[in-house]
C-alpha positions in Angstrom: 88.3 132.2 58.7 88.0 132.9 62.4 86.4 136.3 61.6 83.8 134.6 59.5 83.2 132.0 62.2 82.8 134.7 64.9 80.4 136.7 62.7 78.2 133.7 61.9 78.2 132.6 65.5 77.1 136.1 66.8 74.5 136.4 64.2 73.0 133.0 64.9 73.2 133.6 68.6 71.3 136.9 68.3 68.6 135.3 66.3 68.2 132.5 68.9 68.0 135.1 71.7 65.3 136.9 69.8 63.4 133.6 69.4 63.7 132.8 73.1 62.3 136.3 73.9 59.1 135.3 72.2 58.7 132.2 74.3 56.7 132.5 77.5 58.2 129.4 79.2 61.5 127.7 78.5 63.1 124.6 79.9 66.8 123.7 79.7 68.8 120.5 80.1 72.3 120.3 81.4 75.0 117.6 81.7 78.8 117.3 82.0 81.0 115.7 79.4 84.8 114.9 79.5 86.9 114.2 76.4 90.7 114.4 75.9 91.3 115.6 79.4 88.9 118.5 79.2 85.6 118.9 80.9 82.6 120.7 79.5 79.0 121.6 80.5 76.5 121.1 77.7 73.1 122.8 77.8 70.1 122.9 75.5 66.9 124.9 75.5 63.3 123.7 74.7 60.0 125.6 74.4 56.7 125.5 72.6 55.7 127.9 69.8 52.8 128.3 67.4 53.1 128.2 63.7 51.9 131.5 62.3 49.8 129.9 59.5 48.5 126.6 60.8 48.5 127.6 64.5 50.1 124.2 65.3 51.8 123.9 68.6 55.3 122.6 68.0 58.3 121.8 70.1 61.4 124.0 69.5 64.9 123.1 70.6 68.3 124.8 70.5 71.8 124.3 71.7 72.9 126.9 74.2 76.6 125.9 74.2 79.3 123.5 75.4 81.2 125.5 78.0 84.5 124.6 79.6 84.6 123.6 83.3 87.9 123.9 85.2 88.7 121.8 88.2 86.3 119.6 90.1 82.7 119.4 89.2 81.5 120.7 92.5 78.0 122.0 93.1 79.0 125.6 93.2 81.0 125.5 90.0 78.1 123.8 88.1 75.5 126.2 89.6 77.5 129.2 88.5 78.0 127.8 85.0 74.3 127.1 84.5 73.3 130.4 85.9 75.8 132.2 83.6 74.4 130.5 80.5 70.8 131.4 81.4 71.9 135.0 81.9 73.9 135.1 78.6 70.8 134.1 76.6 68.5 136.4 78.6 66.3 133.5 79.9 67.0 133.6 83.6 63.4 134.5 84.4 61.8 132.5 81.6 63.3 129.1 82.5 60.8 127.3 84.7 62.8 124.1 85.1 66.1 122.4 84.3 66.5 118.7 83.7 69.7 116.9 84.7 70.8 113.4 85.7 70.9 112.1 89.3 74.5 113.2 90.0 74.9 114.4 93.5 76.7 117.5 92.4 73.7 118.6 90.3 71.3 117.7 93.1 73.2 119.8 95.6 73.6 122.7 93.2 69.8 123.0 92.8 69.2 122.4 96.5 71.5 125.2 97.4 70.7 127.7 94.6 67.2 127.0 93.4 65.0 130.1 93.3 61.8 128.0 94.0 60.2 129.6 97.1 59.0 127.5 100.0 55.4 128.5 99.0 56.0 126.9 95.5 57.4 123.8 97.1 54.3 123.5 99.3 52.0 124.1 96.2 53.7 121.7 93.8 55.4 119.1 96.1 52.8 118.4 98.7 52.6 114.9 100.0 49.3 113.1 100.5 50.0 112.6 104.2 50.8 116.3 104.8 54.6 116.0 105.0 56.6 119.0 103.9 59.0 119.1 101.0 62.2 117.1 101.5 65.0 115.7 99.4 65.1 112.1 98.3 66.2 109.7 101.0 68.4 107.6 98.8 71.7 108.2 97.1 73.1 106.1 94.3 76.4 104.5 94.6 77.7 106.0 91.4 76.8 109.5 92.5 78.1 109.6 96.1 81.2 111.6 95.4 81.0 115.1 94.0 84.6 116.2 94.4 86.4 113.3 92.7 89.6 114.1 90.8 90.2 111.4 88.2 93.8 110.3 87.8 95.2 108.0 85.1 96.9 104.9 86.4 100.0 105.6 84.2 100.7 108.7 86.2 100.8 106.7 89.4 103.1 104.2 88.0 105.5 106.7 86.4 105.7 109.4 89.0 104.9 107.8 92.3 102.5 108.9 95.0 104.5 111.9 96.3 105.0 113.4 92.9 101.4 112.8 92.1 100.3 114.6 95.2 102.5 117.6 94.3 101.0 117.7 90.8 97.4 117.5 92.2 98.2 120.4 94.6 99.7 122.5 91.8 96.7 121.7 89.6 94.3 122.7 92.4 96.1 126.0 92.8 96.0 126.6 89.0 92.3 125.9 89.0 91.7 128.5 91.7 93.7 131.1 89.8 91.8 130.3 86.6 88.5 130.7 88.3 89.5 134.1 89.7 90.7 135.2 86.2 87.3 134.1 84.7 85.5 136.1 87.4 87.6 139.1 86.5 88.4 140.3 90.1 91.3 139.6 92.3 89.4 139.9 95.6 86.0 138.3 95.1 83.6 138.0 97.9 82.3 134.4 97.6 79.1 135.2 99.5 78.2 138.0 97.1 79.0 135.8 94.1 76.8 133.0 95.3 74.0 135.4 96.1 73.8 136.3 92.3 73.4 132.6 91.3 69.8 131.9 90.4 68.6 128.4 89.4 65.1 127.3 88.4 63.1 124.3 89.5 65.0 121.0 89.1 63.7 117.8 87.5 65.7 114.6 87.5 66.0 112.9 84.2 63.4 110.2 84.1 65.5 108.0 81.7 68.5 108.1 84.0 66.3 107.2 87.0 64.8 104.2 85.2 68.2 103.2 84.1 69.4 103.2 87.7 66.5 100.9 88.5 67.5 98.5 85.7 71.2 98.5 86.7 72.0 99.6 90.2 68.8 98.2 91.8 69.0 94.9 89.9 72.6 94.5 90.8 71.7 94.7 94.5 69.1 91.9 94.3 70.0 89.5 97.1 68.3 86.4 95.8 71.1 83.8 95.4 69.5 81.8 92.7 68.8 84.9 90.5 72.2 86.4 91.1 74.0 83.2 90.3 72.2 82.6 87.0 72.7 86.3 86.0 76.4 86.2 86.8 77.0 83.0 84.9 75.2 84.3 81.8 76.9 87.7 82.0 80.3 86.0 82.2 79.8 83.9 79.1 78.3 86.6 77.0 80.8 89.2 78.1 83.6 86.8 77.0 82.1 86.7 73.5 81.4 90.4 73.4 84.9 91.3 74.4 86.4 89.0 71.8 84.3 90.6 69.1 85.1 94.2 70.1 88.8 93.6 70.6 89.8 91.4 67.8 89.1 91.8 64.1 89.8 88.0 63.5 87.2 87.1 66.1 84.8 89.6 64.6 85.3 88.1 61.1 84.8 84.6 62.4 81.5 85.5 64.1 80.3 87.3 61.0 81.2 84.3 58.9 79.4 81.8 61.1 76.4 83.8 62.3 76.0 86.1 59.2 75.8 89.1 61.6 77.5 90.4 64.7 76.4 90.6 68.3 75.2 93.9 69.7 77.8 95.1 72.1 76.7 96.3 75.6 77.7 99.9 76.3 77.3 100.9 80.0 76.7 104.6 79.0 73.9 103.8 76.6 70.4 103.3 77.9 68.8 100.1 76.7 72.1 98.8 75.3 72.2 95.8 77.7 68.6 94.9 76.8 69.3 95.2 73.1 72.4 93.0 73.5 70.5 90.3 75.3 67.7 90.5 72.8 70.2 89.8 70.0 71.5 86.8 71.8 67.9 85.6 72.2 67.4 86.0 68.5 70.4 83.8 67.9 69.1 81.2 70.4 65.8 81.0 68.6 66.8 81.2 64.9 70.5 80.3 64.8 71.1 78.0 67.8 73.5 75.6 66.1 75.7 78.4 64.8 75.7 80.1 68.2 76.9 76.8 69.8 79.7 76.7 67.2 80.8 80.3 68.2 80.9 79.3 71.9 82.9 76.2 71.1 85.4 78.1 68.9 86.2 80.6 71.6 86.3 77.8 74.3 83.4 79.3 76.2 81.0 77.0 78.0 77.7 76.7 76.2 74.6 78.2 77.8 72.6 75.7 79.9 68.9 75.2 79.6 68.4 77.1 82.8 70.4 80.0 81.5 68.4 80.1 78.3 65.2 80.1 80.2 66.5 82.9 82.4 67.5 84.9 79.3 64.0 84.5 77.9 62.3 85.6 81.1 64.7 88.5 81.7 64.0 89.9 78.2 60.3 89.6 78.7 60.3 91.4 82.1 62.7 94.2 80.9 60.7 94.9 77.7 58.3 97.4 79.4 61.3 99.2 80.9 62.9 99.5 77.4 59.6 100.7 75.9 59.3 103.3 78.6 62.8 104.6 78.0 62.1 104.9 74.3 59.0 107.0 75.0 60.8 109.3 77.4 63.7 109.9 75.0 61.4 111.4 72.4 62.1 115.1 72.1 59.6 116.3 69.6 56.3 114.7 70.7 56.7 114.1 74.4 56.7 116.5 77.4 57.0 116.0 81.1 53.2 115.4 81.2 53.8 111.9 79.8 55.9 110.8 82.9 53.1 109.8 85.2 50.9 108.1 82.6 53.8 106.1 81.3 55.0 105.1 84.8 51.4 104.1 85.7 51.2 101.8 82.6 54.7 100.5 83.5 53.7 99.6 87.0 50.5 97.9 85.7 52.5 95.7 83.4 55.0 94.8 86.0 52.3 93.9 88.5 50.8 91.7 85.8 54.1 89.9 85.5 54.1 89.5 89.3 50.7 87.7 89.1 51.9 85.5 86.2 52.9 82.0 87.7 54.9 81.0 84.6 57.9 83.0 85.7 60.4 80.8 87.6 63.8 82.6 87.6 63.0 86.3 87.4 60.4 86.7 90.2 63.0 88.7 92.3 63.6 90.9 89.3 59.9 91.7 88.9 59.7 92.6 92.6 62.9 94.7 92.4 61.6 96.7 89.4 58.2 97.4 91.1 59.9 98.5 94.3 62.3 100.7 92.4 59.6 102.5 90.5 57.6 103.1 93.6 60.6 104.2 95.7 62.3 106.5 93.1 59.1 108.1 91.7 56.9 108.2 94.8 57.2 112.0 95.1 56.4 112.5 91.5 53.0 111.0 92.0 52.1 113.4 94.8 53.6 116.4 93.1 50.8 118.7 91.9 53.1 120.1 89.2 53.5 116.7 87.6 49.8 115.9 87.9 48.8 119.2 86.3 51.3 118.5 83.5 49.7 115.2 82.8 46.0 116.1 83.0 46.5 119.3 80.9 47.9 117.2 78.1 45.0 116.2 75.7 46.8 112.9 75.0 46.3 111.7 78.6 43.9 113.8 80.6 42.5 111.5 83.4 43.0 108.2 81.7 46.0 107.3 83.9 44.6 108.6 87.2 43.1 106.0 89.6 39.5 106.2 90.4 40.2 107.4 94.0 42.3 110.3 92.6 40.2 111.5 89.7 38.1 113.8 91.8 41.2 115.3 93.3 42.8 115.8 89.9 39.7 117.4 88.5 39.5 119.8 91.4 43.2 120.5 91.0 42.7 121.6 87.4 39.6 123.7 88.3 41.5 125.5 91.0 44.4 126.3 88.6 41.9 127.5 85.9 40.1 129.6 88.6 43.4 131.1 89.8 44.3 132.2 86.3 40.8 133.5 85.6 40.9 135.6 88.7 44.3 137.0 87.7 42.9 137.9 84.2 39.8 139.5 85.7 41.9 141.6 88.1 44.1 142.8 85.2 41.1 143.7 83.1 39.4 145.4 86.0 42.4 147.6 86.8 42.7 148.5 83.1 39.0 149.4 82.8 39.1 151.6 86.0 42.2 153.3 84.8 40.7 154.1 81.4 37.4 155.3 82.7 36.9 159.1 82.1 33.3 159.6 83.2 33.2 160.9 86.8 29.5 161.4 87.1 28.1 159.7 90.2 25.1 158.4 88.4 27.0 157.1 85.4 29.9 155.8 87.4 28.3 153.4 89.7 26.3 151.4 87.2 29.3 150.3 85.0 31.2 149.2 88.2 28.2 147.1 89.3 27.8 145.6 85.8 31.5 144.8 85.6 31.4 143.2 89.0 28.5 141.0 88.1 30.1 140.1 84.8 33.2 139.1 86.6 31.2 136.6 88.7 29.6 135.1 85.6 33.0 134.9 83.8 34.6 133.3 86.8 31.9 130.6 87.1 31.8 129.8 83.4 35.6 129.7 83.2 36.0 127.6 86.3 33.4 125.0 85.5 32.5 125.0 81.8 36.0 124.9 80.3 37.2 122.1 82.5 34.0 120.1 82.0 34.1 120.6 78.3 37.8 119.7 78.2 37.3 116.3 80.0 34.2 115.5 78.0 36.0 116.1 74.7 37.5 112.7 74.8 41.1 111.5 74.8 43.6 110.9 72.0 43.3 114.3 70.3 46.1 116.6 69.3 47.6 119.7 70.8 45.6 121.8 68.4 42.5 120.9 70.4 43.8 123.1 73.2 42.9 126.2 71.1 39.3 125.6 72.2 40.3 125.7 75.8 42.4 128.9 76.1 43.0 128.7 79.9 44.0 125.1 79.9 46.2 125.8 76.9 48.2 128.2 79.0 48.4 125.7 81.8 49.7 123.1 79.3 52.3 125.5 77.9 53.7 126.3 81.3 53.7 122.9 82.9 54.7 120.9 79.8 57.5 123.1 78.7 59.9 120.6 80.2 61.1 117.4 78.6 60.8 114.0 80.4 64.6 113.4 80.1 68.0 115.0 79.5 68.5 112.9 76.3 69.0 116.1 74.4 72.3 116.7 76.2 73.4 113.2 75.2 72.7 114.0 71.6 74.5 117.2 72.0 77.6 115.4 73.2 77.4 112.9 70.3 77.7 115.9 68.0 80.5 117.4 70.1 82.4 114.1 69.8 82.3 114.3 66.1 84.0 117.7 66.2 86.4 117.2 69.1 88.4 114.4 67.5 92.0 113.6 68.5 93.4 115.6 65.6 91.5 118.7 66.7 92.2 118.6 70.4 94.2 121.9 70.1 90.9 123.8 69.4 90.3 126.7 71.7 87.4 126.2 74.1 85.6 129.1 72.6 86.1 127.9 69.1 84.9 124.4 70.0 81.8 125.9 71.6 81.0 128.0 68.5 81.4 125.0 66.2 79.1 122.8 68.2 76.6 125.6 68.5 76.4 126.3 64.7 76.3 122.5 63.9 73.3 121.9 66.2 71.6 125.1 65.0 71.6 123.7 61.5 70.1 120.5 62.7 67.2 122.3 64.5 66.4 124.6 61.5 
């Protein structure tokens, strides 16, 4: 059985490597996952390809693996694991970006080992005021520690602090020895090892960043009236949610009275809190009397009028956030080029709420969301890489760009088209000169002059005509329209190879959870990796 599994895995892996070799640009996603006291790094790959018959540009995705991580999830461990996976699938020089969450260990890994040159950072991360590239100035509370070792409370109670410290020291020594065994050398020069690590450009998961705005930033709102109402409402609803999730009797009683159950909030699921509150609002609107009976049955104070008004306003304000998350989580139809247009629309809707005088309880929430979007995404709006990704997408073009920036964005695309045109002409010129076999002085000068003049004409027509025709072609078309604009098509394929979020890793871990169940915790790490790889490969076929 194992021989059959290994054979199938190797065959499928070879086919995937062959497919990846055909792709010009590849992006990957990475995230860490812990289950049954084992930690793993999950990675997926994504690229565009053309259908041979219809010439349709389609998004392709594949699982690269779920690899075991030993010890603490420090930046150097993560960097080496990501680099090793890229090298294993022979895409180290094809990957132009990797998407992760906002964990400080991931941020430091790419800061220390990213292969993006300072020139690239100047080209694609310029700020409008001339400042140089710099890291974000804020750190999130949940991501401050990168070397945390998680210890179960039962171990503390059973063994005591001294014994626990001895176990941690022994585990640390074992992790060091395991790392050395994996490297395969007893005396490894750490400097030489780190010099071999090569990571691509790093993008933060847009969904995770927005989720931080909706959770961490909202939690830090200092307005007392808003905080008091939210805490009171959360306390009452959490009491009902906890009873439903922990007791079958309570769940049956709720189902009997309401006809359906509450949606339970899950902190690890984006939009889950919004979905839970929207369900409560549905009960308030359509089954108010039954809802009051449920509160009375569990001896929870009924919601006041102010709390119900707060709930209604909260859901209305958070709806654009939820809609944006749904868009960013799309894996097949959306690329990183949708980030700036969607964020622009999100800001417009929030500013519209800010000007709406009907809001009485959630005005601090609106201000917090606007400030959060501007603070956490300010560098994305001045990043030429992100702007080129947006304007090269035929679904958006310049529709999202403000009037004062449209001239800049148009010139940005023209410069990129011109740069690629010059590179193409230089390649053709060198090829023509190398293949020329006529050394006659009279016959040799004229073709060079003609080629030179033709190069000027081609440069002008490519620089101006293609960009102008592209923008005049209208908005709302399909990716197939890019076939009429070959240079812009190449720009789109390069800058839009990335996804807007790392949701693909979350889906990968969902599949992994179905395989790594309690009864199969004795699976070898390599066997588990192969099972997940083959399972996801069938889904993508």
